[in-house]
Legacy VTK file of the C-alpha trace (Angstrom):
# vtk DataFile Version 3.0
C-alpha trace
ASCII
DATASET POLYDATA
POINTS 227 float
93.258 -10.462 18.465
96.458 -12.078 19.720
99.110 -10.511 21.932
101.760 -9.362 19.473
105.444 -9.158 20.417
108.117 -7.758 18.121
111.742 -8.157 19.190
114.530 -6.017 17.730
117.824 -7.848 18.115
121.184 -8.569 16.518
120.519 -12.287 17.098
117.022 -13.113 15.771
117.799 -16.846 15.818
117.618 -16.720 19.624
113.817 -16.501 19.305
111.459 -18.058 20.147
114.000 -20.184 22.036
112.433 -21.582 25.210
109.198 -19.739 24.429
108.638 -22.256 21.664
108.183 -24.976 24.296
105.635 -25.867 26.987
102.664 -23.565 27.640
104.110 -20.573 25.783
104.991 -22.690 22.754
101.554 -24.272 22.651
99.918 -20.846 22.900
102.208 -19.559 20.138
101.193 -22.448 17.875
97.509 -21.790 18.610
97.816 -18.101 17.789
97.102 -16.869 21.310
100.173 -14.683 20.873
102.612 -13.940 18.079
106.344 -13.273 18.005
108.266 -11.467 15.271
112.072 -11.301 15.695
113.564 -8.450 13.645
117.250 -8.136 12.785
118.564 -4.662 13.619
121.437 -5.338 11.248
119.000 -5.092 8.320
119.463 -1.338 8.740
123.211 -1.506 9.276
125.543 0.731 7.305
127.944 -0.160 4.536
129.020 -3.475 3.120
129.408 -4.999 6.591
126.070 -3.710 7.918
127.713 -1.848 10.796
125.356 -1.071 13.673
127.729 0.380 16.273
130.493 2.918 16.739
132.930 4.105 19.386
131.467 6.066 22.335
131.615 9.847 22.144
134.041 11.129 24.763
136.064 7.925 24.676
135.862 4.793 26.754
135.705 1.057 26.331
133.304 -0.849 24.145
130.957 0.172 21.367
127.534 1.842 21.253
124.609 1.013 18.949
124.045 3.945 16.625
120.930 6.109 16.943
120.266 6.246 13.188
120.494 2.477 12.745
118.307 1.591 15.701
115.763 4.315 14.930
115.340 2.954 11.411
114.721 -0.527 12.834
112.195 0.772 15.360
110.366 2.752 12.669
110.171 -0.304 10.416
108.651 -2.461 13.142
106.616 0.151 15.020
105.357 2.914 12.709
103.378 5.913 13.927
100.105 4.851 15.499
101.358 1.495 16.783
99.652 1.147 20.196
102.277 -1.239 21.581
104.707 0.147 24.172
108.346 0.330 23.092
110.569 -1.313 25.678
114.359 -1.331 25.915
115.808 -4.082 28.092
118.445 -2.315 30.179
120.073 -2.826 33.614
119.432 0.832 34.383
115.721 0.539 33.617
112.723 0.492 35.922
112.546 -2.895 37.690
110.006 -5.234 36.130
107.217 -6.071 38.573
104.246 -8.395 38.450
101.957 -5.366 38.314
103.763 -4.081 35.206
103.636 -7.548 33.675
99.874 -7.645 34.185
99.514 -4.235 32.524
101.555 -5.390 29.540
99.680 -8.696 29.258
96.375 -6.801 29.202
97.541 -4.676 26.267
98.092 -5.342 22.554
101.649 -6.612 22.960
105.079 -4.968 23.041
107.953 -3.849 20.874
111.090 -4.990 22.687
114.572 -3.691 21.881
117.541 -5.824 22.911
120.659 -3.782 23.531
124.213 -5.057 23.062
127.758 -3.803 23.607
127.936 -0.829 26.009
124.363 0.187 25.245
122.464 2.314 22.739
122.778 5.972 21.834
120.774 8.024 24.341
119.200 10.063 21.573
117.253 7.121 20.148
115.920 6.310 23.625
114.536 9.838 23.799
113.612 10.198 20.139
111.664 6.942 19.907
110.270 7.008 23.461
111.849 3.764 24.589
110.867 2.703 28.117
113.888 1.157 29.817
113.052 -2.023 31.734
115.323 -4.083 33.999
114.837 -7.666 35.161
117.341 -7.364 38.016
120.402 -5.703 39.459
122.968 -7.448 37.289
124.360 -7.131 33.765
123.788 -9.621 30.937
125.647 -9.919 27.637
122.622 -8.487 25.862
118.913 -7.873 26.150
117.751 -11.096 24.510
117.526 -13.219 27.658
115.834 -10.351 29.476
113.328 -10.060 26.607
112.557 -13.783 26.900
111.953 -13.340 30.622
109.586 -10.414 30.060
107.622 -12.207 27.339
107.335 -15.415 29.344
105.959 -13.477 32.315
103.370 -11.812 30.072
102.367 -14.772 27.909
101.541 -17.066 30.823
98.905 -14.539 31.942
97.094 -14.445 28.615
93.632 -16.054 28.589
93.811 -19.690 27.602
97.500 -20.214 28.377
97.425 -21.550 31.950
95.128 -24.399 32.864
93.459 -22.685 35.802
92.913 -18.955 36.132
93.634 -19.233 39.879
97.106 -20.505 39.041
98.155 -16.924 38.441
96.215 -15.188 41.185
97.794 -17.083 44.104
101.429 -16.682 43.087
104.288 -14.649 44.498
103.899 -10.855 44.152
100.220 -11.010 43.144
99.043 -9.862 46.587
102.239 -8.198 47.771
103.561 -11.396 49.372
105.764 -14.295 48.375
103.934 -17.540 47.763
103.160 -20.032 50.525
104.745 -23.544 50.552
103.308 -26.360 48.425
103.076 -30.091 49.164
101.847 -33.209 47.368
102.103 -36.998 47.655
103.596 -38.938 49.340
102.116 -37.909 52.687
105.386 -38.716 54.448
108.776 -38.383 52.797
112.108 -38.996 54.540
110.509 -38.311 57.910
108.887 -35.083 56.740
105.094 -34.965 56.775
102.639 -32.741 54.960
101.302 -30.174 57.495
98.166 -31.631 59.025
96.105 -28.509 58.338
96.387 -29.125 54.589
94.784 -32.539 55.031
91.974 -31.293 57.281
89.501 -30.358 54.553
88.796 -27.130 56.448
89.170 -24.543 53.704
89.029 -21.571 56.063
91.859 -22.995 58.200
93.869 -23.798 55.082
93.434 -20.248 53.764
94.563 -18.790 57.107
97.574 -21.102 57.239
98.616 -20.205 53.710
98.307 -16.497 54.438
100.385 -16.860 57.627
103.054 -18.834 55.777
103.166 -16.283 52.964
103.603 -13.474 55.484
106.330 -15.404 57.335
108.309 -16.176 54.191
107.974 -12.617 52.925
109.137 -11.234 56.274
112.175 -13.530 56.256
113.202 -13.169 52.618
111.747 -9.946 51.219
110.875 -7.526 54.022
111.034 -4.740 51.443
107.738 -6.009 49.996
106.029 -5.589 53.355
107.276 -2.009 53.587
105.777 -1.359 50.191
LINES 1 228
227 0 1 2 3 4 5 6 7 8 9 10 11 12 13 14 15 16 17 18 19 20 21 22 23 24 25 26 27 28 29 30 31 32 33 34 35 36 37 38 39 40 41 42 43 44 45 46 47 48 49 50 51 52 53 54 55 56 57 58 59 60 61 62 63 64 65 66 67 68 69 70 71 72 73 74 75 76 77 78 79 80 81 82 83 84 85 86 87 88 89 90 91 92 93 94 95 96 97 98 99 100 101 102 103 104 105 106 107 108 109 110 111 112 113 114 115 116 117 118 119 120 121 122 123 124 125 126 127 128 129 130 131 132 133 134 135 136 137 138 139 140 141 142 143 144 145 146 147 148 149 150 151 152 153 154 155 156 157 158 159 160 161 162 163 164 165 166 167 168 169 170 171 172 173 174 175 176 177 178 179 180 181 182 183 184 185 186 187 188 189 190 191 192 193 194 195 196 197 198 199 200 201 202 203 204 205 206 207 208 209 210 211 212 213 214 215 216 217 218 219 220 221 222 223 224 225 226
């Protein structure tokens, strides 16, 4: 059974986008995973398929209506659907590699892409949407964030990456940032590949890589070491 992603959005033509290329695109074509964009506006109201309204209490911008979004969620994810319902939101829980691994090990995800000022709080509660953030910044909508989340998950699915170890040695997998990489030529603009990597001594290489990962993490993300 493939990993099944459904994306609720006002811009379904944005998908698969970059996920239709490279490893993710090849895996999509082979049926390793599936992607179903769903237009929230299909449940819009009136002749113009309105999906939003002014915020209660006043303020700038518009808010996606609870009744419209709930109808879209129900159409895509009926009762009994085992997939988690995710809402891409800057106020959500930060996405981590551990969470990505959990999602990749499951049946897929139903991903809601917000727009405007956000979505009515009642549909978040009423449809048990888990808010997820990809960083401390604000995007125009949740579509790019949804692409990021799916890319992170899809690359971990069996048969997507060439070598299983490609995923296990990366940043965040062991609580550290990744060590430096080198390849040919041996010397480039006066900079040489560290001699230890050419020694053939796998124990020394492993120690060096661990030391480098710890150094880089200490310099750039000391918060990971505290964790």
